N, C-alpha and C positions, 0 to 999 in steps of 0.2 A: 503494498499500499504505500502511497505517497501522500505526506503531509505538507497541505499548503495554509496558508493564511490568507482568507479573506474579509475583508472589512473588519481585521483584529479579531477573527473568530479563526481556530484551528478545524480545519475540516480533513479528514483522511477521505482517499479516494483512489479507486483503482488505477495502474498506468494506462494513459491513452486516455484518460477522460478528458472531454474537454472543457476548458475555463467556465464556458456556461452553465455544462451540466454538474461542475463541480458547485458553482455557486446557485444553483437551484438546491442541489443536496444541501447545502448548506442556508436555506432557508432565504435567496435574496435572488430578488428579481431583475433581470437582465433584460431588456426591450430590446427585439430585433423583429425583422421585417422579412428577413429571407429563409431564416434557418425553419426547418420543418424534420416532423418526427419520420424518420428511416430513409431520408433523402441525403445525397452528398454534401457538405458544408462548405457555403461557397464562402463566405465570408463577402458576400455581393453588397448587401447595403449599408455596411458600416454603423450601423446605429448601435450595435453592440461591445462596440469598443471597450476597452479597459483598459487602468494602466498597472502594469507589472513593474516593481522595481528592478531598476537596473538593464530597461533595456529602452532601446531611444525611441521607438515609436508605439501607439498606441495599438495596440493586435485588435484582430475582430476574435471575442470569446468565443463564437460557435464553432470556429474552424483552427483554433490553438488549443496544442493540447498541452496540460497542465505540466509543469516539472518539480520534481519533488524539492520542498523547501521555497518554493515559489511565495511571494509577496504581490496581492492582488488588489487593487482598491476599483472597485466597483461604479463609485460616483463621488471620486473625488474630482475639483473645481475643474481640471482640464477635460477632464469625461463628460464631464456635464457640459463645457464649450464645445468641445468636441461634436457631441450629440446633437446639440443645437445647431451647428451652422450644418450637420448632413441633413436633419430632418427639414430645417429651411429651406435648403437646394430642392430638397425632394419635392417640399409645398411649391415653392416655384414654379416649377415645372406639371403639377398635379392641378388641373380641371377639377375641381373638388365639387362643386353645386351642392355641398353639403345640405342645402333645405329641400334638395327634391331628391338626395341618393338615395336610393333603398338601405346604404349602410351605413347611414347618417349616426345609426343608436351603435354597431358596432365596430365601425371602422377602425381597426391598429393604426392607423398612420393618424389620425386623430386623437384617439385616445395619449398616444407618444406625445404627440404635440400639446395637449393638455398639462401631462406630466412634467415636460420640458419647459411648461410657464410659457409657449409661445402664443401669444398674442396676436399678432399683426405680423406681416411678410417683411422681410427686409431684402430679401434679392426680388424686386419687380422688374419685369422683362418678359420679353417675347416668350413663348409657350407654343412648343410644337404642335402641328395642325393635327387636330385630333380628326378619327374617322369612328362612324360606329357602325358596329357590322350585326346586321338584321337578317344575317340570310337563312339561319336556319330555324327548324321549328322550337328548339330546347336553349339555346343560349343567345346572352347578345356581350357584344364585346365593344366595349369604349374604349380608345386608346389616349383619348384627352385624361383619362384618371390612371392609367397604369404608370406606377413606378418602379416599373423594370427588375421588381426584386427576384425574378426568376422563379417563384414560387411556383408559377402553372406549368414552367418548362420541366422541373423536375417531376412533377408528378404525372405529365402526359408521357416526357421522353426515359424515365427511370421506373416507375412504378408500373402506370400502365402499360409503357412501351407503343404507344401509339403514336406519336409525334406528327402530333399536328402542329404543335407550337414550339417555337425556336425564336431566339435574339434576332432579326433582320436588319443588317446595315454595321453603320459604326458610328462612335461619338455623338452627338449630340441627336444625331439623325437617327438614333439605335430603338427601334420597337420591335416588343414582341407580337408575333404572328405569325402565321401561317407564312411557308415559304412564299417569296416573292410577296409580302406584305398581303396575300390575297386575303378573299375571305375564306370563312368557317366552310363553307359547304364546298369551295373548290377545291378543298384535299381531304384526305381521309380521316374525318374526325368520327366520333362515334357517341356525340352528344353526352357522355356520363356525366360531365359537370365537376368533376373533382377537378377542374382548374376556377371554379368558382367555389367550390368549398374553400379551397386555401389561401384564394386572393384575400391580399389583407384590407383590400381596399373593394372599391366598386367598379373595376377595371372587367370584370368578367361576371355577369348574374345571370339567372334563369330569364327565359322570354317569359312575361309577366301576364297572368293571365285573370288577374284580380277583377280588373273591371270586367270584364265578359262576363265571370259569375256576377258581380253584382247587377248587370244590366239584365241577365236569365233570369235573377231571385228578383227583381224588382217586376218583372213581365207578369200581370195574372193568368193568361193564355199559356203560360210553361209552366209545367210538373216538371221541378227540378228534384233529382236525387242526388244524393253522394254516396261514394265508396269510401271506404278507409284501407290501408294498407295495413299488415300487420308489426311494421317499423316505426309506424306514428304514436303508437300506445306508449311507447317507450322514449319518445324523444321531444314529442310536441311541448311538456312540461318545461323545457327547458327555455324556452321562448318567455317563459314568465318567472324565469328564477328560481325555477325548483332543479334538483340535483339532479344529474344522465342518470338513469336508472329507474327515474320515477313513472309509475304506470301511471297513466292518465285516460284511461280508456272511456271512462263514464263521467269524468267530465267535457271530454272531446266528444261525445255525444250531446250532452246539454250545451255545448257553445254552437254546434252546427243547427240543432234545432233552431236557437237564440238568433241565427242568423239568416233562416227563414228557410232551409231546405224543407223541401214536403216529406220526404220519406228518407232516413239515417241508414245506410246499409254497408256489409261488412266485405272487403274484399277478402276476407279469412272465408266466407261461404266457397267463392268462387277456387284459392288457393286448395279446401276439400275436394271440388271438383275437378281442378286439374290433377290432382293425386291417382281421382277416381279412371282419368282418361290418358295420363301419363304412366300411370304402373297398368294399366291395361294394355297400353302400346307398348312398353317395355317386353311385355310379357309375350305378347304378339310378334315382336323381334326374336328374343329367345328361341320359341316354338318354330320360327320358320329357321333360323340357324343351325336347330337340332333335330331336327324331322325332315325338315325339308317341305313341311309343310305352311298353309296360310291358317289367321286366324290365330284368336287367343282364347279357346278353349271350351267358349261360352258355349252355352246349349238356345242361346236366346236366338230366334229367327232375325231379329235386329241387329246381332252384332257383325262387327266387318269383318269381312275376308276380301277384300279390295285386293284384285290382283297387283295392282302397283302401288300399293302402300311398301312403305320404305322398311327396308330390313336391315339396313347397315347396321352393325355394334363395333365400336360403343355407341350404344343413343347417348345425346346430350339434353340437357336439359333446356327448354326456351323462353323461361318464365323473364329473364334478365334484359331487356332490350338494346341496352348498351353491348353486352356479351354477340347478341345475335347480327347489330351493325360490327362488331368486330369481325365476327366469321365472314359475312358479307364482301367484307372490305379485304380482308386478311389471309384467310381461308376457306375461299369457297368450296374446292374440294371436298371439305369436310362438311355441308349444308346437306349432303345426304344423311347425317349421322344426326342431325339434329332433330328431336321430336316437332312435332307437328303439332303440337299445341300451341293455343295459344297463349298469352300471359295471365293468370289470374284479371289482371285488370281490364283486357279486350275480352277475356269470359266473361266479365259479369257484364260490361257493358253489352254485349251481345243476349245475352239472357234481359237484361233491364228494357230493352225496347222491343223483345217478342212476348217470351214468358211473362215476365210482370207485366208487360202493356197489356196484355190478355189477360190477365188475373183481375186488373186494376179498373179495365175498361179504358184504356187510355189510347188515343192514335200516337205511337212514337215519334209521329213529326213534331208534336207538341210537348214530349219530352227531351229535358236536358238532363247529360249525366257526366257530374261534374265527380273527377277523382281527386283524391290528396295522397301525395307518393312521395317517397323519402327519394326520389328519383326523377333528375330533369332529363334522361333520354324516354322517360314514361310521356313527355310532350312530344317527343318525335314520333313514338312507335305511335300514339292516337293520330298523329296525323298521315298514316302510312295509306296509300290508295285501298289496300285490300280489307283495312278494317271497317266494314261497312256491312256484316252478315244480315242486317236486319232491314237494308236498301238504305240507312244513312249510319251516320257515323258511330262506333259502338260506343267512344268516349268522345262528347263535346270540350270539355276545358280540363285540365288537370293541373294542380295546384301541388307547390311541394309544402314540405312540411312548414319550413321560412316564411310561406307564402299565408299558408293559412294562421298560421301565430299571429300575422299583421293584419289579418281581416280580424281575428279575433279582439285585439287590442284595438283597431280603428274605432268600434262602435261601444268601447268602453266597459266589456264585460271582466269583471273579476274570476278569471278563469279559477286561481288557486279556491277560492271558496265556493265555485260550484259545486252541486250538487252531482249525484251521478246517477246519467241515466241509460237507457237500456235500446239495444239495435231495433229495429223493426223487424219483421218477418214477411215473407219468408227467404230475402235474401241477406238476414242478419245471424245465422245462426251458425255457429264452426264449434270444428274441435281446437283441442289443442297443437293436433297435429300443423294446423295452417298457420298458427302464431309462428311457429318457430321456421316458416319460410324467410322471418325478417332476417335472419342470422345465416352465416355461413356454415354450410353443413346441413342447413335446417331442412329442405326441399328435399336431399337423400335422405337424412332421417325419415320424415315421413313418407317418403315415398316406400323405404324398406318394412317403415311398420303396418303397409295394409299390403302391400305385395308377398311378404311374409307368409302372414297370415292366410291370405286369399290362396296360397298353394298348400301351404300347412294345417294349415285350422287352425294353427297356436300364435301364441304372441312371440313376436323376435326376440330372441335369446340373447338381452342385454338390459342390463340393471334398470328398471325404472323405465324401460323402451327408449332410454336414451342411448345411441348412436355413439359412444364416447369418441372412436376412432376419427370422427370425422366431425367433432365438435372443436371449439379453442380458433386462434390464431395465425396456428402455422400455416403458411401458403398453399402448400400442395399437402393432402390430409388422403388417407385410403384405407379400406376397410373390406372386410370380406365375410362372407355367412354360407354354412352351407346347409345346402336344401336335405332333409333327412324325413322320411314319413311322409312324401309328400300325397295330397290326394287323389282319387283318381284320375279328376281331369289334367291333372300336372304328374302326371307320374313320370315322362320325360324328362323333370327336372331331378330325380331322382338321385340325391349323391352331388350332384353338381356344387360347383362353389361358385358363388358369384361377387364377384368383385368390383368393388367399386373405388370412384376417387370423387374429391372435391376441389378444386381451386376457384380461389378469392382474390381478385384484381387482376387485371387482364396480362399483366406482366407473367403471373403466374401461371394462366392460362397457356399461355405462349408456351411459354417453359413444358408443360403437361402435354399440349397437343406436339410437339416434335420429338417427345418422348413415346408418344403412342405409335406416330406415324412413321418411326424408324423402326416401330419393335421394340423397343426399351420395355416399355411397361403396356400392359395386355388388361384390360377391363372390361367390363359388359355394362356399365352405366356410369357417367360422369356429370356431377355438378359444375357447373359456372354462374360465378355471381363475378360482374363486373365491379364493385366497389371493393375496398379490402375493409374485411368484415361481413360481409354480404349488402341488404339495404341498409341495415343499421347505420351503416356510415356511408350513405348515399349520397349523391351529389347536392341534394335538394335537402338534406337534414341540417339542423343549429350548429353553427360555426361554434368552437375548431373540433373538428372530431380526431382526437388521436386515440391510441392504445387503450387508455384509463375510460375514457367515455366510452370507445366502444366494450368493453369488457363491462361495464355498468349496464348498458344497453343489452347487450346478450343474457347479461344474468336477470332481466327483467322478463323477456322473452321467454324463459323458463321458467320461471316463476307463472307467467301468465298459461303456459301449457301444462303445468303441472298441478294448476288449480282450475282445469277443466274437466266436467263429466264426462265428457268421452274425449280421447286423446287419439284417436286412430280415424282417418278420412272414412273411410267406409261405413263408420258406425253414426256419421252425421245423418239425423234422423230427416234434415230438410233434404239435404242431396239424394237420401233414399228415396223420399217421394217424391222429386223432380225429377227422377229417371221413372219412376213406376207413370208419373200422371203425363211427363211430357217428353223427356228426352228416350225413355224405352231401354236403352245398354250404353255401357260406354263404347266410345269407337262406332256405334252408330250413324245409321244415315243423318236422323236430325244434330246427333253431335258434330257431325262431320262436316255438317254444314256452318252452324254457328261457332263452333268450339276450336277448330284448327285450320291450321293456314300454310302457306308455304312460302321459302325466301328465294331471292335469287343473287347470282353473284353482282358486286357490285364493284368488283376490282376494277382498277383502270391505272394506267399507266404512273401520276402519282405516288400507288402503292407498291410496285415496283415489277 
């Protein structure tokens, strides 16, 4: 251990620890605008400079490792003067428009400037010409607000390995942008929004759907329903000062009713439905590969046995739209391996404008479906041309967690004091298996709970139903389960070892794909989540999301699961009734029309 002195306090740290981390471990806050967890330590913004005895210059705390015996001052007069100059210069180029910026209440630059007692600009002068990029359905870029901290570059290149953003040009003319300073729709951007999640200012944000939702709510001729993704309930409270991992499902429902929605439903219902469709599809593919036959072994005359049904293994999950974009852009040869299931968001929209519309006696043209999602890519997904199973768009508007927080706050609702409400039926009931869709590994666990029980008639042999090998924040996880004593319809699986894998973060997905394609790893079923941690770490979640926040949200979601009376999707009575009265069978004709889709290569010269 190295012993260092920080502001007169002795701190023992491991060799290789940065000054920034050493200071934090000693209880001292050092401001920074470029440093981010799991990213390369750039020292680009120079806001985190500190004074080290014996050093001629002020080193950047984020990129400088400690030395044994080092004496450090984090807020000496020299340090504060240097920081003030750096932040002054950043402000001189930053077109803040704080009174209108959606980051005005959580802008890191503004907060640091306030702490440094900067009340007026000292370096007035010309600002770079601003460009506002509105080219994509999910994201907005405002170069006038960009402070060139390079966080977005780090997350896009190192973590997601997409490479849509990079510094262009040099010196004063430098801009952070796609190649040749093009718009985002001109390059291979997957719309994941991780850039918006880490941006310290308002240079990248989600396309705002708030005004459209308000207009729909104010139209007496519209029946406006809302669905809420599982990850929202463990994060929305953070918008109102509640600790990460606080479950606010009931308060969220009450707030949505107060906003004026005609019905409050749960995307979890569609998540249970997804498991029924996706699990059946997996078993169908296994049967086709192991026996050379088609179909899923179901005795129902409505069950699918389409000659053109995909049979490729491993089968990949399809509920994460950023991952779908990634596959279409970078791995089009793997598209036959993707499940044909729509995401739960789109399944819900299709059912809302068909099944629910019929039940409620509402013309679907008069219905507006609003989603609350942790993900900016859901905005892109909702706008896809093929997402119109009812003849109308499945989903009309998508709000991020942050946008819903703003809507609730804008009307003066005291969210923390709200009583708990309950979801509406029939699309509001869900099992614990649906809750865990929010977590990395959750879709896989939910699918295995159902698929194993369908095949064997018994619960999956993991403690408390938790498939622990696929849980947690390790980038790539794998598990296997051996099928024994399979029931008659599934006897062909007797003795088979079902191998599965989970990846979260597209960089990890790329690594896993390369190993699968090379034959290094072999699986039957693979879950991919676009964002680190899964949906709980989505690009539309409250900022900032680090691993401690991810862990708190993950734990909250597992508590939700464990507290449900039913924890397996095939035991959801509302889903069972839906099949009996409307869909008839998983992968059946009506399910195929409403709940399934296909994807096409979007590879271009940009992606190589």
